[in-house]
PLY file of the C-alpha trace (Angstrom):
ply
format ascii 1.0
element vertex 462
property float x
property float y
property float z
element edge 461
property int vertex1
property int vertex2
end_header
-146.49 -127.56 -64.84
-145.73 -128.78 -68.31
-144.13 -126.56 -70.92
-145.09 -126.66 -74.58
-142.83 -125.35 -77.34
-142.88 -121.65 -78.08
-141.35 -120.13 -81.22
-138.35 -117.88 -80.59
-138.40 -118.22 -76.82
-134.73 -119.23 -76.61
-133.79 -115.83 -78.09
-135.10 -114.16 -74.94
-134.64 -116.80 -72.26
-131.33 -115.42 -70.93
-132.72 -111.96 -70.24
-135.98 -113.50 -68.95
-133.97 -115.60 -66.49
-132.21 -112.44 -65.32
-135.65 -110.95 -64.60
-136.80 -114.17 -62.94
-133.93 -114.22 -60.44
-133.42 -110.46 -59.98
-133.11 -109.95 -56.24
-133.45 -113.68 -55.52
-130.32 -113.56 -53.37
-128.15 -110.49 -52.81
-124.51 -110.05 -51.84
-123.08 -111.46 -49.59
-125.35 -114.36 -50.70
-125.92 -115.80 -47.24
-129.31 -116.82 -45.89
-128.55 -115.26 -42.50
-127.74 -111.81 -43.92
-130.31 -109.10 -43.13
-130.94 -108.10 -46.75
-131.80 -111.70 -47.62
-134.48 -112.00 -44.95
-136.88 -109.56 -46.65
-137.01 -110.81 -50.21
-138.67 -110.75 -53.59
-139.65 -107.16 -54.14
-140.24 -107.54 -57.91
-143.24 -109.14 -59.58
-144.92 -110.65 -56.52
-148.53 -111.70 -57.15
-149.77 -112.42 -53.65
-152.96 -114.26 -52.61
-155.99 -111.92 -52.81
-156.65 -112.24 -49.08
-153.17 -110.95 -48.27
-153.56 -107.90 -50.53
-156.62 -106.96 -48.46
-154.34 -106.79 -45.42
-151.47 -105.11 -47.24
-152.66 -102.90 -50.14
-149.04 -102.26 -51.19
-149.02 -105.78 -52.67
-150.95 -106.81 -55.78
-152.54 -110.10 -56.72
-152.56 -109.70 -60.52
-150.68 -108.14 -63.40
-152.26 -106.56 -66.47
-150.49 -105.77 -69.71
-151.74 -104.46 -73.03
-149.95 -104.96 -76.32
-150.47 -103.62 -79.83
-150.33 -105.89 -82.85
-150.34 -105.49 -86.61
-151.58 -108.13 -89.00
-154.88 -109.49 -90.32
-155.23 -112.45 -87.92
-152.52 -112.41 -85.23
-152.38 -115.41 -82.90
-150.58 -115.29 -79.55
-148.62 -117.88 -77.63
-148.05 -116.95 -73.98
-145.37 -118.39 -71.74
-146.14 -117.76 -68.06
-143.06 -117.87 -65.82
-142.67 -117.38 -62.08
-140.97 -118.72 -58.99
-142.78 -120.96 -56.52
-141.36 -120.49 -53.05
-140.48 -123.55 -51.01
-139.56 -123.58 -47.34
-136.37 -125.42 -46.48
-135.50 -126.55 -42.96
-132.25 -128.16 -41.79
-132.33 -131.31 -39.68
-129.41 -133.00 -37.96
-129.15 -136.78 -37.69
-129.48 -138.02 -34.10
-127.10 -140.93 -33.38
-128.81 -144.13 -32.34
-132.25 -143.12 -33.61
-134.07 -144.15 -36.77
-137.17 -143.10 -38.64
-138.90 -139.77 -38.00
-137.30 -139.44 -34.58
-133.84 -139.84 -36.08
-133.60 -136.15 -36.98
-133.99 -132.86 -35.14
-134.37 -129.37 -36.60
-131.33 -127.09 -36.16
-130.35 -123.52 -37.03
-127.22 -124.60 -38.92
-125.34 -127.75 -39.79
-121.73 -128.17 -40.97
-121.34 -130.94 -43.53
-118.37 -131.15 -45.90
-117.49 -127.73 -47.35
-120.85 -126.11 -46.49
-122.70 -124.72 -43.49
-126.38 -125.38 -44.19
-128.92 -122.78 -43.06
-132.73 -122.67 -43.09
-133.94 -120.78 -46.14
-136.90 -120.15 -48.39
-135.76 -121.34 -51.81
-137.76 -121.21 -55.03
-138.34 -123.43 -58.02
-139.09 -122.24 -61.57
-142.59 -122.81 -62.95
-143.56 -122.39 -66.62
-146.66 -122.96 -68.69
-147.24 -122.22 -72.37
-150.73 -121.44 -73.69
-152.21 -120.46 -77.04
-154.35 -117.34 -76.78
-156.95 -116.08 -76.96
-159.22 -118.85 -75.76
-162.92 -118.83 -75.08
-162.36 -119.39 -71.39
-159.71 -118.19 -68.95
-156.86 -120.66 -68.52
-156.68 -122.12 -65.03
-153.15 -122.72 -63.76
-152.47 -125.06 -60.85
-149.14 -125.93 -59.25
-149.07 -128.79 -56.78
-147.50 -128.59 -53.36
-145.29 -131.30 -51.95
-142.33 -132.29 -49.80
-138.82 -133.31 -50.88
-135.97 -134.62 -48.73
-132.27 -134.32 -49.53
-129.78 -136.28 -47.46
-126.56 -134.56 -46.39
-123.55 -136.88 -46.34
-119.96 -136.14 -45.29
-116.83 -137.04 -47.26
-117.07 -140.63 -45.95
-120.65 -141.06 -47.12
-122.10 -140.93 -43.60
-125.50 -139.20 -43.31
-125.07 -136.17 -41.05
-128.47 -134.61 -41.65
-131.01 -133.68 -44.28
-132.81 -130.78 -45.96
-136.61 -130.89 -45.93
-138.27 -128.76 -48.61
-142.01 -128.03 -48.47
-144.10 -126.33 -51.19
-147.65 -125.06 -50.91
-150.08 -125.37 -53.86
-150.59 -122.26 -56.00
-153.57 -121.43 -58.23
-153.78 -118.72 -60.90
-155.89 -117.66 -63.87
-154.69 -116.27 -67.20
-157.13 -114.38 -69.41
-156.51 -112.78 -72.78
-158.56 -111.08 -75.45
-157.70 -109.44 -78.74
-159.82 -106.60 -80.09
-159.53 -104.57 -83.28
-159.07 -100.83 -82.73
-160.77 -98.14 -84.81
-158.79 -96.47 -87.58
-157.30 -97.27 -90.97
-154.20 -99.10 -89.73
-155.65 -102.49 -88.81
-154.22 -102.32 -85.28
-155.31 -104.80 -82.63
-154.92 -104.67 -78.88
-154.17 -107.74 -76.78
-155.20 -107.49 -73.12
-153.55 -110.04 -70.85
-154.20 -110.60 -67.15
-152.45 -113.04 -64.84
-154.11 -113.29 -61.41
-153.27 -115.25 -58.27
-156.36 -117.13 -57.07
-154.75 -119.11 -54.25
-156.82 -119.52 -51.12
-154.78 -118.33 -48.15
-155.63 -117.58 -44.52
-153.66 -115.30 -42.15
-151.33 -117.12 -39.80
-150.63 -114.29 -37.36
-151.68 -110.88 -36.20
-148.99 -108.58 -37.65
-149.08 -108.11 -41.41
-145.29 -108.12 -41.63
-145.10 -111.47 -39.86
-147.60 -112.95 -42.33
-145.67 -112.01 -45.47
-143.22 -114.97 -45.48
-146.14 -117.40 -45.39
-148.07 -115.41 -48.01
-145.03 -115.54 -50.29
-145.18 -119.34 -50.17
-148.63 -119.02 -51.76
-147.55 -116.38 -54.31
-146.36 -116.15 -57.89
-142.95 -114.52 -57.45
-141.11 -112.58 -60.18
-144.08 -113.29 -62.44
-143.60 -112.28 -66.07
-144.77 -113.23 -69.54
-143.07 -114.09 -72.81
-145.41 -113.65 -75.77
-144.87 -114.61 -79.40
-147.13 -113.77 -82.33
-147.77 -115.51 -85.65
-149.65 -113.89 -88.52
-148.68 -110.43 -87.28
-146.13 -108.29 -85.45
-145.91 -106.40 -82.17
-145.67 -102.61 -82.07
-143.08 -101.12 -79.72
-144.50 -99.09 -76.86
-141.14 -97.41 -76.23
-140.42 -96.31 -79.79
-143.66 -96.64 -81.79
-144.07 -95.27 -85.32
-145.66 -91.83 -85.37
-149.01 -93.14 -86.55
-149.19 -95.56 -83.59
-148.34 -93.10 -80.79
-152.02 -92.43 -80.06
-152.76 -96.13 -79.71
-149.77 -96.56 -77.37
-151.00 -93.72 -75.17
-154.22 -95.67 -74.56
-152.42 -98.82 -73.35
-152.41 -99.56 -69.62
-149.84 -101.75 -67.90
-149.97 -102.67 -64.22
-147.28 -104.88 -62.71
-145.63 -105.65 -66.05
-144.38 -103.58 -68.98
-143.99 -105.08 -72.47
-140.84 -104.57 -74.54
-139.74 -106.14 -77.80
-137.47 -109.11 -77.14
-135.18 -111.29 -79.20
-132.71 -110.02 -81.85
-132.67 -106.34 -82.78
-135.29 -105.58 -85.42
-137.47 -108.59 -84.61
-141.11 -107.88 -83.72
-142.50 -111.36 -83.09
-141.53 -111.66 -79.41
-142.35 -109.55 -76.34
-141.21 -109.74 -72.72
-143.70 -108.30 -70.23
-141.72 -107.96 -67.00
-142.11 -106.24 -63.62
-138.84 -104.40 -64.33
-139.07 -101.80 -67.12
-136.45 -102.62 -69.74
-135.63 -101.26 -73.18
-136.53 -102.96 -76.46
-134.40 -106.01 -77.32
-132.60 -106.16 -73.94
-129.59 -108.41 -73.62
-127.28 -109.64 -70.92
-123.77 -108.33 -71.59
-121.61 -111.06 -73.17
-118.90 -110.33 -70.56
-121.29 -111.40 -67.79
-120.49 -115.04 -67.17
-122.05 -115.41 -63.72
-125.63 -115.41 -62.44
-125.40 -113.03 -59.50
-129.17 -112.47 -59.12
-128.15 -108.79 -59.31
-128.49 -108.44 -63.09
-128.75 -104.67 -62.91
-125.54 -104.39 -60.89
-121.88 -104.40 -61.94
-120.46 -107.89 -62.29
-116.88 -106.78 -61.66
-117.74 -105.24 -58.30
-119.78 -108.25 -57.20
-117.07 -110.68 -58.34
-114.32 -108.94 -56.42
-116.45 -108.43 -53.31
-117.52 -112.09 -53.25
-113.91 -113.21 -53.60
-113.10 -111.33 -50.37
-115.51 -113.40 -48.25
-113.91 -115.39 -45.45
-113.85 -119.17 -45.60
-116.60 -119.38 -42.98
-118.75 -116.95 -45.02
-118.14 -119.01 -48.16
-119.28 -122.13 -46.30
-122.52 -120.32 -45.44
-122.97 -119.24 -49.06
-122.62 -122.83 -50.24
-125.15 -124.00 -47.66
-127.69 -121.22 -48.24
-128.99 -122.10 -51.71
-127.99 -124.37 -54.63
-127.68 -121.36 -56.97
-125.43 -119.60 -54.47
-123.33 -122.75 -54.12
-122.92 -122.93 -57.90
-121.93 -119.25 -58.01
-119.33 -119.78 -55.31
-117.90 -122.75 -57.21
-117.65 -120.72 -60.43
-115.90 -117.85 -58.68
-113.42 -120.17 -56.97
-112.40 -121.48 -60.40
-112.64 -118.18 -62.32
-109.51 -117.57 -64.44
-107.81 -114.13 -64.31
-108.54 -113.41 -67.98
-112.27 -113.72 -67.35
-112.04 -111.23 -64.48
-110.28 -108.83 -66.85
-113.18 -109.01 -69.30
-115.51 -107.65 -66.63
-113.66 -104.36 -66.33
-115.60 -102.69 -69.14
-116.36 -102.58 -72.84
-117.18 -99.91 -75.41
-119.82 -100.84 -77.92
-120.94 -99.16 -81.16
-118.44 -96.27 -80.97
-115.65 -98.37 -82.47
-117.32 -98.29 -85.89
-117.56 -94.48 -86.05
-115.20 -92.60 -88.44
-112.04 -91.15 -86.94
-111.49 -87.43 -87.63
-108.22 -86.03 -88.98
-106.61 -82.59 -88.86
-108.03 -81.87 -92.31
-111.63 -82.58 -91.29
-113.86 -79.63 -92.18
-115.82 -78.08 -89.29
-119.18 -79.16 -90.68
-117.90 -82.73 -91.12
-116.61 -83.17 -87.58
-118.05 -86.19 -85.78
-120.06 -85.59 -82.60
-118.23 -84.71 -79.37
-118.78 -88.13 -77.86
-116.78 -89.91 -80.60
-113.43 -90.91 -79.06
-111.83 -89.90 -82.39
-112.51 -86.21 -81.76
-109.62 -86.27 -79.29
-107.26 -86.43 -82.28
-107.66 -82.67 -82.63
-107.09 -81.97 -78.93
-103.65 -81.70 -77.31
-103.78 -80.24 -73.79
-99.96 -80.10 -73.59
-99.60 -77.92 -76.72
-102.98 -76.14 -77.07
-103.18 -72.48 -76.09
-105.77 -69.78 -75.37
-105.67 -65.98 -75.19
-105.84 -64.30 -71.79
-105.72 -60.49 -71.90
-104.34 -60.81 -75.44
-101.44 -63.03 -74.35
-101.22 -66.67 -75.52
-101.17 -69.06 -72.57
-99.94 -72.61 -72.99
-98.02 -75.24 -71.06
-94.90 -73.79 -69.47
-96.22 -70.23 -69.07
-96.01 -68.52 -65.66
-99.31 -67.14 -64.34
-100.51 -65.32 -61.25
-103.54 -66.92 -59.62
-106.59 -64.66 -59.10
-109.48 -66.90 -57.94
-112.73 -65.25 -59.01
-115.99 -64.66 -57.21
-117.35 -68.03 -58.35
-114.99 -69.75 -55.91
-116.85 -70.90 -52.80
-113.99 -72.91 -51.27
-111.85 -70.93 -48.84
-108.90 -73.16 -49.70
-108.94 -71.79 -53.26
-108.86 -68.22 -51.93
-105.61 -68.99 -50.08
-104.02 -69.42 -53.52
-104.69 -65.81 -54.53
-101.49 -64.03 -55.53
-99.38 -67.16 -55.82
-97.36 -67.97 -58.94
-97.97 -71.16 -60.87
-96.83 -72.84 -64.07
-99.37 -73.93 -66.68
-99.30 -77.69 -67.24
-102.12 -78.05 -69.80
-105.03 -76.26 -71.46
-108.37 -78.06 -71.74
-111.48 -77.34 -73.83
-114.69 -79.00 -72.63
-117.64 -80.12 -74.76
-119.71 -77.12 -73.68
-117.18 -74.62 -75.03
-115.59 -73.84 -71.67
-111.85 -73.39 -71.13
-109.80 -74.65 -68.19
-106.15 -74.13 -67.31
-104.34 -76.80 -65.28
-101.46 -75.43 -63.19
-98.78 -76.53 -60.73
-97.79 -74.17 -57.89
-94.24 -72.89 -58.19
-93.88 -73.35 -54.41
-93.24 -77.00 -55.27
-90.27 -76.15 -57.50
-87.79 -77.58 -54.99
-89.03 -81.04 -55.90
-89.20 -80.41 -59.63
-85.92 -82.17 -60.41
-87.12 -85.39 -58.82
-90.81 -85.25 -59.59
-92.20 -82.55 -61.97
-95.70 -82.90 -60.51
-94.98 -84.12 -56.97
-98.57 -84.43 -55.76
-99.75 -86.15 -58.96
-102.64 -83.72 -59.47
-103.28 -80.30 -61.00
-105.20 -77.26 -59.85
-107.74 -75.97 -62.36
-108.69 -72.36 -63.06
-110.70 -70.56 -65.70
-109.09 -67.88 -67.91
-110.48 -64.95 -65.88
-108.86 -66.41 -62.74
-105.26 -66.18 -63.99
-102.97 -63.29 -64.96
-100.27 -64.09 -67.55
-96.77 -63.00 -66.48
-95.24 -63.35 -69.94
-92.56 -65.69 -68.63
-91.90 -69.30 -69.61
-90.26 -71.87 -67.40
0 1
1 2
2 3
3 4
4 5
5 6
6 7
7 8
8 9
9 10
10 11
11 12
12 13
13 14
14 15
15 16
16 17
17 18
18 19
19 20
20 21
21 22
22 23
23 24
24 25
25 26
26 27
27 28
28 29
29 30
30 31
31 32
32 33
33 34
34 35
35 36
36 37
37 38
38 39
39 40
40 41
41 42
42 43
43 44
44 45
45 46
46 47
47 48
48 49
49 50
50 51
51 52
52 53
53 54
54 55
55 56
56 57
57 58
58 59
59 60
60 61
61 62
62 63
63 64
64 65
65 66
66 67
67 68
68 69
69 70
70 71
71 72
72 73
73 74
74 75
75 76
76 77
77 78
78 79
79 80
80 81
81 82
82 83
83 84
84 85
85 86
86 87
87 88
88 89
89 90
90 91
91 92
92 93
93 94
94 95
95 96
96 97
97 98
98 99
99 100
100 101
101 102
102 103
103 104
104 105
105 106
106 107
107 108
108 109
109 110
110 111
111 112
112 113
113 114
114 115
115 116
116 117
117 118
118 119
119 120
120 121
121 122
122 123
123 124
124 125
125 126
126 127
127 128
128 129
129 130
130 131
131 132
132 133
133 134
134 135
135 136
136 137
137 138
138 139
139 140
140 141
141 142
142 143
143 144
144 145
145 146
146 147
147 148
148 149
149 150
150 151
151 152
152 153
153 154
154 155
155 156
156 157
157 158
158 159
159 160
160 161
161 162
162 163
163 164
164 165
165 166
166 167
167 168
168 169
169 170
170 171
171 172
172 173
173 174
174 175
175 176
176 177
177 178
178 179
179 180
180 181
181 182
182 183
183 184
184 185
185 186
186 187
187 188
188 189
189 190
190 191
191 192
192 193
193 194
194 195
195 196
196 197
197 198
198 199
199 200
200 201
201 202
202 203
203 204
204 205
205 206
206 207
207 208
208 209
209 210
210 211
211 212
212 213
213 214
214 215
215 216
216 217
217 218
218 219
219 220
220 221
221 222
222 223
223 224
224 225
225 226
226 227
227 228
228 229
229 230
230 231
231 232
232 233
233 234
234 235
235 236
236 237
237 238
238 239
239 240
240 241
241 242
242 243
243 244
244 245
245 246
246 247
247 248
248 249
249 250
250 251
251 252
252 253
253 254
254 255
255 256
256 257
257 258
258 259
259 260
260 261
261 262
262 263
263 264
264 265
265 266
266 267
267 268
268 269
269 270
270 271
271 272
272 273
273 274
274 275
275 276
276 277
277 278
278 279
279 280
280 281
281 282
282 283
283 284
284 285
285 286
286 287
287 288
288 289
289 290
290 291
291 292
292 293
293 294
294 295
295 296
296 297
297 298
298 299
299 300
300 301
301 302
302 303
303 304
304 305
305 306
306 307
307 308
308 309
309 310
310 311
311 312
312 313
313 314
314 315
315 316
316 317
317 318
318 319
319 320
320 321
321 322
322 323
323 324
324 325
325 326
326 327
327 328
328 329
329 330
330 331
331 332
332 333
333 334
334 335
335 336
336 337
337 338
338 339
339 340
340 341
341 342
342 343
343 344
344 345
345 346
346 347
347 348
348 349
349 350
350 351
351 352
352 353
353 354
354 355
355 356
356 357
357 358
358 359
359 360
360 361
361 362
362 363
363 364
364 365
365 366
366 367
367 368
368 369
369 370
370 371
371 372
372 373
373 374
374 375
375 376
376 377
377 378
378 379
379 380
380 381
381 382
382 383
383 384
384 385
385 386
386 387
387 388
388 389
389 390
390 391
391 392
392 393
393 394
394 395
395 396
396 397
397 398
398 399
399 400
400 401
401 402
402 403
403 404
404 405
405 406
406 407
407 408
408 409
409 410
410 411
411 412
412 413
413 414
414 415
415 416
416 417
417 418
418 419
419 420
420 421
421 422
422 423
423 424
424 425
425 426
426 427
427 428
428 429
429 430
430 431
431 432
432 433
433 434
434 435
435 436
436 437
437 438
438 439
439 440
440 441
441 442
442 443
443 444
444 445
445 446
446 447
447 448
448 449
449 450
450 451
451 452
452 453
453 454
454 455
455 456
456 457
457 458
458 459
459 460
460 461
């Protein structure tokens, strides 16, 4: 396919790539792992004949978008993965030509152990819509051969990649909706029209071959000139009725690009929020964009050397990921641990802040008025704070027998906590542990928590 220019597409390409490769290859990123043998659960547009055998699959996606503007014109970028089968062949010494190689289940060459695998290549096509006729999309099949050489340059084998042709049709129409707002609806359909015939008896056994004739992770990027898109997640009040009449099957449209922009939409098989972004801390392409990068980074680093060899030989993207992780500096790993956004700009409260001016409970600054070590509360008219002796009286709400064993025991209050729902909690340390107090004030490193009606103040401080 050839790709024409599309205004603003680069503003959304990173998140669109995350959608494109979501689930492409999962940890531990080896072709022989069970979870990587049943693949591509998102955005598969299978051949129509296969959907007759397996109704859980679909052959087309439909999305409807709302536009404002007197004469909006759409540009549609169709993106999907075309699956290609890859087999591994080992060079046979003393033979040449076609007989010089034999298919194998694995092959060690250099720093990689190569495994058979169904890879995928990215396909894109940009079209101006609407058009008088549906746009016919055709992707050629073909075969590619990659030689595998060792560190001395000797050919040890080769990878043979085979692609099947794929055919699809894209249709779009824009209609003006009734009402005073000048709203228009764009109806887009992308349908797989590939001719495919079953290759076996069991439906499950046919799926790998059907996938090689499918549009995988299919999604659309749409830009508009002479108008603007209307959000279907957060529409203006006057547009809510129009949004309710929109139907989306296999793809859901969200505003893309910078926050506030309304000239770009991503219609993806994964429901996102408006203006989605990949976190700036995410420096790797794990194909698990909805997962936690820190966890995946650390887990991948624990793979054995043999497992890493298999990762490098399973897929070029996996090999690149492994290379990036091997060279990942410690400071970049630290960035993955977490980040707080937007809260940092909120005002910090002070002791003099009036009650009606207090920031919301979720502002980290509200903790300035909370001090568990010095705060107190009244229990039976007696102030209870850190250092006070109390008698434990677990109430009826306690369902754990272990808590009931604490009834009648003396404890020392360590802190008083107030939760966001107005509840009070008293953290205590059992006095039975006093023998260790000189060496370690809280020897077990944890507190026991009780509510005010579960303690009896003794009026004694430690």
